[in-house]
C-alpha distance (Angstrom), angle and dihedral (degrees) to the residues before:
residue distance angle dihedral
M1 . . .
K2 3.79 . .
L3 3.79 118.2 .
L4 3.82 135.7 177.0
A5 3.81 115.0 -150.6
I6 3.81 129.8 -167.9
E7 3.82 130.6 -161.5
S8 3.82 123.4 -171.0
S9 3.78 106.5 143.0
C10 3.82 98.0 127.7
D11 3.80 131.5 -13.0
E12 3.82 104.2 -28.8
T13 3.78 121.2 81.9
S14 3.78 108.0 -155.9
A15 3.80 139.6 169.8
A16 3.79 128.0 -178.4
V17 3.78 137.5 -177.9
I18 3.80 117.8 -140.9
V19 3.81 120.2 -164.5
D20 3.80 117.5 -174.3
G21 3.78 94.2 -29.7
V22 3.79 95.9 -42.9
V23 3.81 124.9 112.6
V24 3.79 99.3 -133.4
S25 3.83 93.2 173.3
N26 3.80 136.2 8.3
A27 3.81 115.8 -179.9
V28 3.81 118.3 -171.5
S29 3.79 129.4 -176.0
S30 3.80 110.9 -165.9
Q31 3.80 125.2 -155.6
I32 3.80 98.0 -162.6
K33 3.82 95.5 117.7
L34 3.80 91.3 49.1
H35 3.81 93.0 55.3
Q36 3.82 98.2 38.4
E37 3.79 95.6 90.0
Y38 3.83 89.6 55.5
G39 3.80 95.3 48.3
G40 3.82 92.6 -125.2
V41 3.79 145.3 24.1
V42 3.82 114.9 -54.4
P43 3.85 105.4 -153.1
E44 3.81 96.7 -148.8
L45 3.79 93.1 50.3
A46 3.81 90.9 45.1
T47 3.82 90.4 53.8
R48 3.79 93.0 50.0
E49 3.78 90.5 50.7
H50 3.81 91.7 50.4
L51 3.79 90.1 52.6
R52 3.80 89.6 50.8
N53 3.79 98.0 41.5
L54 3.80 105.0 38.2
P55 3.85 98.6 78.4
P56 3.84 95.6 49.9
V57 3.81 92.2 41.3
C58 3.82 90.9 53.8
R59 3.79 90.5 46.6
E60 3.80 90.1 50.2
A61 3.81 93.0 50.4
L62 3.80 92.5 49.7
A63 3.82 93.3 44.6
C64 3.81 92.4 50.0
A65 3.82 88.6 51.2
G66 3.80 91.6 48.1
L67 3.81 90.7 -125.8
E68 3.81 139.4 116.7
I69 3.79 126.7 -129.5
G70 3.82 88.2 -111.2
D71 3.82 90.0 62.1
M72 3.81 92.2 65.4
D73 3.80 120.3 109.9
A74 3.81 93.4 -165.2
I75 3.78 143.5 4.9
A76 3.82 125.2 -137.4
A77 3.78 133.8 -173.2
T78 3.78 141.2 169.7
Q79 3.82 106.9 -92.4
G80 3.79 96.4 -176.1
P81 2.93 173.3 44.5
G82 3.79 107.2 20.7
L83 3.80 144.3 79.0
P84 3.83 105.8 -22.8
A85 3.80 100.5 -131.3
A86 3.80 93.8 36.6
L87 3.80 91.6 53.2
M88 3.79 90.8 48.8
V89 3.79 93.1 57.8
G90 3.79 94.5 59.3
F91 3.78 98.5 34.4
K92 3.82 95.3 49.1
A93 3.80 91.0 47.2
A94 3.81 89.0 52.4
Q95 3.81 91.2 48.4
A96 3.80 90.4 52.0
M97 3.80 92.6 49.8
A98 3.80 92.5 48.2
F99 3.79 91.0 48.0
V100 3.82 94.7 50.0
L101 3.81 93.6 43.3
R102 3.82 93.2 41.4
K103 3.79 89.4 -131.0
P104 3.80 129.8 136.4
L105 3.79 119.5 -87.0
I106 3.81 119.5 -142.9
G107 3.81 116.7 -161.8
I108 3.82 110.7 -158.0
H109 3.78 131.4 -157.4
H110 3.81 107.0 -125.3
H111 3.81 94.9 -139.1
E112 3.77 93.2 47.0
A113 3.82 88.9 55.5
H114 3.82 89.4 52.8
L115 3.80 87.5 48.2
Y116 3.80 91.6 63.3
S117 3.83 98.7 33.4
P118 3.86 93.1 95.5
W119 3.80 86.9 66.5
I120 3.81 91.4 61.4
A121 3.81 110.2 88.9
G122 3.79 144.4 142.7
D123 3.79 134.4 58.3
P124 2.96 107.4 -54.6
P125 3.82 90.9 26.8
R126 3.77 114.6 -110.8
G127 3.78 132.9 -174.3
E128 3.83 103.2 -105.9
F129 3.79 95.1 -164.6
E130 3.80 91.8 140.7
V131 3.82 87.6 76.1
F132 3.80 94.1 42.9
Q133 3.81 116.7 135.1
P134 3.81 137.2 173.8
S135 3.77 111.0 -73.9
V136 3.77 148.2 163.9
S137 3.78 107.2 -120.2
L138 3.77 126.5 -154.6
I139 3.81 112.2 -153.6
V140 3.78 106.9 -170.3
S141 3.81 125.8 172.1
G142 3.75 144.0 131.5
G143 3.76 94.0 -73.8
H144 3.79 105.0 25.7
T145 3.79 142.1 38.4
M146 3.79 117.4 -179.5
L147 3.78 144.5 150.8
V148 3.78 118.8 -137.7
H149 3.81 129.3 -173.7
V150 3.81 106.7 -141.7
E151 3.81 104.5 -162.1
K152 3.79 95.1 178.3
E153 3.78 137.8 -21.3
L154 3.84 110.0 -49.7
T155 3.81 91.2 0.3
H156 3.77 115.3 100.3
R157 3.80 142.9 146.3
I158 3.80 126.8 -149.7
L159 3.78 109.9 -125.3
G160 3.77 99.8 -177.8
S161 3.79 145.2 -29.6
T162 3.78 142.4 -168.6
V163 3.81 116.7 -61.9
D164 3.83 92.7 -160.1
D165 3.82 130.0 -14.9
A166 3.77 117.5 23.4
A167 3.81 120.4 -132.9
G168 3.82 93.4 -105.7
E169 3.80 90.9 49.4
C170 3.81 89.2 51.9
F171 3.80 90.4 51.6
D172 3.81 93.1 49.0
K173 3.80 97.0 43.6
T174 3.78 92.2 46.0
A175 3.78 89.7 49.7
K176 3.81 89.2 51.6
L177 3.82 90.1 53.0
I178 3.81 88.7 52.2
G179 3.78 91.1 48.6
L180 3.80 99.0 -111.3
P181 3.83 120.8 148.6
Y182 3.81 122.7 -101.2
P183 2.95 126.5 -63.6
G184 3.78 87.7 42.7
G185 3.80 101.1 179.0
P186 3.84 96.7 75.7
E187 3.80 90.9 43.3
M188 3.80 91.1 52.9
D189 3.78 89.5 49.6
R190 3.79 90.6 52.3
L191 3.80 94.1 49.6
A192 3.82 93.0 42.9
V193 3.83 91.1 62.8
D194 3.83 89.6 76.8
G195 3.82 95.3 35.6
N196 3.80 134.3 94.7
P197 3.84 109.6 -113.8
K198 3.81 90.2 -159.7
A199 3.80 96.0 52.0
F200 3.80 94.2 96.4
R201 3.80 129.3 21.8
F202 3.79 117.2 -134.0
P203 3.83 128.1 176.7
R204 3.80 122.0 -89.3
P205 3.86 100.0 -143.5
M206 3.82 117.2 -141.6
L207 3.81 91.4 -10.0
R208 3.80 93.0 134.7
D209 3.80 96.4 38.2
E210 3.77 112.9 114.3
N211 3.82 94.0 -133.4
D212 3.81 126.2 81.5
N213 3.80 97.4 -119.3
F214 3.79 127.1 118.0
S215 3.80 136.1 -144.6
F216 3.80 126.9 -176.3
S217 3.81 103.6 163.2
G218 3.81 91.3 92.7
L219 3.78 91.8 53.2
K220 3.79 91.2 51.7
T221 3.80 90.3 50.0
S222 3.80 90.8 48.8
V223 3.79 90.1 55.7
R224 3.81 90.7 49.3
Y225 3.80 92.2 54.9
F226 3.78 91.3 43.2
L227 3.81 90.9 55.8
R228 3.80 90.9 44.8
D229 3.80 89.8 57.1
S230 3.81 96.8 37.7
P231 3.85 107.6 31.3
E232 3.79 91.6 151.7
I233 3.82 89.5 75.6
L234 3.79 89.9 75.7
E235 3.82 89.5 63.2
D236 3.80 93.8 52.8
G237 3.80 113.0 79.0
Q238 3.79 97.6 -156.9
R239 3.80 95.2 43.3
L240 3.80 88.6 49.4
R241 3.81 89.2 55.1
D242 3.80 89.1 47.6
L243 3.80 89.5 52.0
C244 3.79 91.7 51.8
A245 3.80 91.2 47.9
S246 3.81 92.5 48.0
V247 3.82 94.9 49.8
Q248 3.79 90.4 45.3
A249 3.79 91.0 50.3
A250 3.81 90.8 54.2
I251 3.81 93.2 51.2
V252 3.81 94.5 43.6
E253 3.80 94.4 47.6
V254 3.79 91.5 55.5
L255 3.79 93.1 46.7
V256 3.79 95.3 46.9
K257 3.81 99.6 43.0
K258 3.79 95.4 45.3
T259 3.81 91.7 46.9
V260 3.79 94.8 49.2
R261 3.80 92.1 43.4
A262 3.81 90.5 53.4
A263 3.81 92.6 48.6
V264 3.80 92.0 51.4
R265 3.80 92.0 46.8
V266 3.81 96.0 52.1
G267 3.80 93.5 38.5
A268 3.82 96.3 -118.2
P269 3.81 112.1 161.7
C270 3.78 94.3 -154.4
I271 3.81 140.2 48.7
T272 3.82 124.1 -156.6
A273 3.81 130.1 -172.1
S274 3.80 130.7 -164.3
G275 3.80 142.3 154.7
G276 3.78 130.3 79.3
V277 3.80 96.0 -62.8
A278 3.82 89.2 54.7
C279 3.83 85.0 78.0
N280 3.80 88.5 68.8
S281 3.80 107.9 116.8
S282 3.81 94.9 -145.2
L283 3.80 93.0 50.1
R284 3.79 92.1 50.9
R285 3.79 91.9 46.8
E286 3.82 96.4 46.8
L287 3.81 93.1 44.7
A288 3.80 88.9 53.4
K289 3.80 91.7 50.6
A290 3.80 93.7 46.8
C291 3.81 93.6 47.5
E292 3.80 92.1 48.9
K293 3.80 90.3 51.1
K294 3.82 92.4 51.0
G295 3.79 95.9 40.6
L296 3.80 93.2 -114.7
K297 3.79 126.6 143.4
L298 3.80 117.4 -122.0
R299 3.78 130.5 -152.4
L300 3.78 118.4 -177.4
A301 3.78 122.4 -168.8
D302 3.78 112.9 -109.2
A303 3.82 109.7 -99.0
R304 3.82 88.7 -116.1
L305 3.80 89.5 59.4
C306 3.81 99.4 41.6
T307 3.80 95.5 81.3
D308 3.81 121.7 56.7
N309 3.83 112.5 -62.5
A310 3.77 140.2 151.9
A311 3.80 95.4 -127.1
M312 3.80 93.5 76.5
I313 3.83 89.7 45.1
G314 3.79 91.0 54.0
I315 3.81 96.7 44.0
L316 3.82 91.8 52.1
A317 3.82 91.9 44.3
E318 3.79 90.4 53.8
R319 3.81 91.6 49.6
K320 3.78 90.7 50.8
L321 3.80 91.5 51.1
L322 3.81 92.0 48.9
A323 3.83 89.6 48.4
G324 3.81 89.7 56.2
C325 3.81 98.4 -108.4
E326 3.78 114.7 163.3
P327 3.84 116.5 -103.5
T328 3.77 117.7 -111.3
S329 3.81 116.3 -96.5
L330 3.79 115.2 -104.3
D331 3.80 86.7 -134.6
S332 3.82 93.6 59.4
E333 3.77 123.9 108.4
S334 3.79 133.8 -132.7
S335 3.81 108.8 -100.4
P336 3.83 120.2 -147.2
G337 3.81 91.7 -168.8
L338 3.78 97.2 39.4
R339 3.81 110.4 156.5
M340 3.77 122.1 -139.0
V341 3.78 108.6 -116.9
A342 3.79 109.8 -122.1
């Protein structure tokens, strides 16, 4: 099977070609530099860039795969959730291709693709579903933080999610308060390496709650008041690194402990993590330690597949086709608030 996949839910324009479960090409055009001066993604600018970048990105993916668009057996695209106009660019392009080629269209839920991205590995990346096992999956990004119990392939149940700010949003907004450039999460991670995570004590929201939900708005507010009362910290390089390490430690502790606790409770032998924040070095390290202590297996999405990309969209679309799932109607619409079926 040969499949072209498209991703345009936020600020990355991506196209990938999947051939029999192997990602033979995955082209990504990032808009980070464009949005840096605004301190965040500007939806209108993101949409314009998708319109400009999608045709060359698709051509690049096909050329790298050594294939033509007419060779494709199916077309896939992110259907939601995401920025409304940005989603529409990719999804409508995929619909048009599927219509002209008379091939099936597979609309994919962005979070569900992240959910299965830890099972894509190797060089070139390949869907390793033959080693799939029940797991509790942490999907953690700038817009979403959730725990999902994956009972078997394509069968999952949402255990909990963020009730306000997501972990990635907390990272980025805290970084903005500190004065770090956008995107702030990776910059905080870099500075935290040389900081003391115990230098300052910040709240661990909902850590002791029995449910599997998350909340990070209170932590962000705590940092704001802390900086209001101690602005001199921003002028001290080491104390600034300590601050980054302390905030990061608070976020990571909540993510790790709630994920491991959920896995033990439901009896899942494996934990997976994906999404942009899954690139965070402290999160990866602490998850590994916690899983080793509890005797759990751990699969982390490859760093290349943590941020938005079409490879994970295509791999999941292929699995759905092979499992006999119905193609998406060519009359359907992209859906910014699309819910992941549990």
